[in-house]
DRENDRENPA-683158 format. One record per atom (N, C-alpha, C): x, y, z. Coordinates in pm, whole numbers, plus 50000, padded with zeros to 5 digits. Layout:
REM DRENDRENPA-683158
XYZ;...
END
This chain:
REM DRENDRENPA-683158
807287944609122;805957938909124;805877927809018;805307916709057;805247905008970;804017905808881;804187902608754;803067902808660;802547888608639;801227887308630;800607874308605;799947874908468;800097864408393;799427864308263;797987860008281;797187862508181;795747859808191;795437844908198;796317836508145;796087822008149;796167817008292;797157821108368;797297816308505;796187821908594;795737834108569;794617839708647;793347831708620;793097828708494;791917820708460;791997806808522;793207801108524;793377787908585;793047788308734;793507798608801;793227800008945;791727801708968;791067809608884;789627811708899;788877798708874;789277791108774;788617778308744;788807768408858;790017767508911;790277758409023;789477762509145;789407775509173;788627780409287;787147777109268;786647778609145;785237775409120;784977760609141;785917752209100;785737737809119;785757734109266;786637740409343;786747737109485;785597743009565;785247755409536;784247762409616;782827761009562;782687755209446;781367754009385;780437744909463;779167745609430;778167737309496;778277722909451;777367714909498;777367701009459;775937695909455;775787684409395;774477678009390;774557665509476;773687664709575;773607653009662;772347645509624;772477632609601;771337624309558;771037614109667;769767613609708;769357604309813;768087597009772;768057584209803;766897575709777;766477569209907;765207571009943;764647564510062;763727553310017;763907541610078;763077530010046;762307526210171;760977526510157;760057522510264;759407509410224;759047501510324;758297489210298;757157488210397;756157481210355;755027478110444;754937463110449;755267456510556;755717461810685;757177466310677;757567474210777;758937479110784;759877468110835;761147471710843;762207462710891;762467450910798;762357453510668;762707443610568;764117446610518;764837436310475;766187438010422;766077442410276;766797453310242;766717459310109;768037457510036;767937452909910;769087451509822;768847460109698;769867467809659;769837475209533;770977469809447;770637465109328;771637459409237;772497449009308;771837440109381;772467428909452;773407433209564;773307445509610;774097450109724;773157453709838;773377447609954;772517450610069;772787464910114;771687472910124;771847486910162;771287489910300;770547480410359;770057482610494;768677476910516;768107481010629;766787476310672;765827488110659;764657485410603;763697496110576;763087501610705;762807514610707;763087524310602;764577527610598;765127528610478;766557531110462;766747542210358;767707551010385;768057561710292;769507559610250;769717559710118;771057557710063;771387568909965;772667571709953;773137581109851;773367573109723;773207579609610;773487572909484;774177582709390;774907577109293;775707585209201;775097586609063;774237577209024;773747577308887;772247574608882;771637579608778;770217577308752;770107565408657;768927559408651;768717548208562;767977537008632;768087524908575;767377513308630;768127507408749;767347503908850;767887497308969;767117484308991;767847473409012;767217460909053;766977461709204;765757458609243;765377459709384;764947445809432;765487441909548;765067429409611;764837432509758;763677428109808;763317430809947;762857417810011;763417414710128;763087402210198;762737405010343;761787397110390;761437397410532;760837383810565;761247378510679;760737365410719;759217366010731;758567355810675;757107355010679;756437361810561;757257367710470;756717374810353;757437370010228;756737370810115;757337367109988;758427377109952;759547372009902;760627380909858;760157388309734;760337401409736;759937409909623;761167412509537;761047409309408;762107412109312;761497420309200;762037432409181;761507441309079;762607451009037;762267460508953;763217471208922;762447484308913;763157494808938;762597508308929;763597517008856;763077527408796;763937536608722;763927550308788;765107555808809;765247569608857;765527578308736;764637587708709;764807597008598;765627608808644;766577612908561;767417624308598;766657637408576;766867647208664;766237660308647;766917668008532;766277678308485;766787685808371;768177691508396;768457695508520;769757701908547;770887691708559;770587678908542;771637668908542;772057665108401;771447671208300;771777668608160;772777679108110;773587675108015;774557684207955;773827695607885;774257707807893;775397713507964;775037718808103;773767717108142;773307722708269;774007716208389;774437703608374;775077696608486;776347703508533;777077709608440;778287716708479;777947728508570;776927735908534;776537747508615;775957743308750;775167732608749;774517728108874;775527722408973;776517714908922;777417708209014;778727715609039;779087725008952;780367731708969;780217746608998;779467753608916;779407768108929;778337773009026;777347765009052;776287768909145;776847768809288;776767780009359;777327780209495;776467772809597;775257769609562;774337763009655;774407747909638;774107740909743;774047726309737;772637722309693;772557713209597;771277708009549;771107694109606;769947691409665;769667678109719;768487672309642;768757661509569;767697654109498;767257642909590;765987642809627;765487632109713;764367624709640;764417611709652;763407603009592;762957593109698;761727588309683;761207578709779;760417568009705;760747555609736;760017544109683;759387536709800;758147532209780;757457524309883;756997511309820;757247500309891;756877487009844;756047480109951;755027472709906;754197464909998;754517450109977;754867443510086;755197429310080;753957420910103;753877409610034;752747400410049;753127389410148;752207385910236;752507375010331;752807362110254;753727354410309;754097341810246;752957331910265;752597325410158;751517315510164;752107302210209;751527296510312;751977283510364;751237272510289;751987262810235;751307251810165;750527243110266;749457237310215;748677228310300;749447215310318;748997207410414;749637194510440;749567185610316;748437185810249;748257177610128;749217181910018;749417195010001;750347200009899;751787195609930;752167196110057;753507191810095;753717177010064;752727168810098;752817154410071;752897151809921;752067158809843;752087157109698;753427161309639;753977172509684;755277177009636;756367166909671;756317161309791;757307151409834;757217138909746;755997134509716;755837122609631;756347125309489;756127137309438;756607140809304;758137140909302;758747146309404;760207146209412;760767132009423;760057123809499;760477109809516;760457102709380;759417105209301;759297098909168;760397103909075;760747116809085;761787122409000;763157116309030;763377112609156;764667107209196;764837092609154;763757085809122;763837071609081;764367070108942;
END
């Protein structure tokens, strides 16, 4: 009969816990009014609203939303991490917890219609540009 030392048994248990343990899934849904706007997070296009994306980290996100006929929205939002994502709780939540945790967040943005310049404003802007070029 083969004998196993306590170090190798603990190693097997730790590896099994890492493989079989639960995980934390993070999802962010971005809605816009009106819908079907193009959404960028940190200068990466993520889809057309409403869109749900997975994310790996909490913190500040640069948000840019565009839709024809509406002013482009440029802003930032912060995702705050939950208590179980802080040390040392994160180890238990993501490795030792047998259940899957799903963090879901939702942001909603309202786009403003693009203002069309009047004919007089266009002419004035053109004349100002003409003077600048001289």
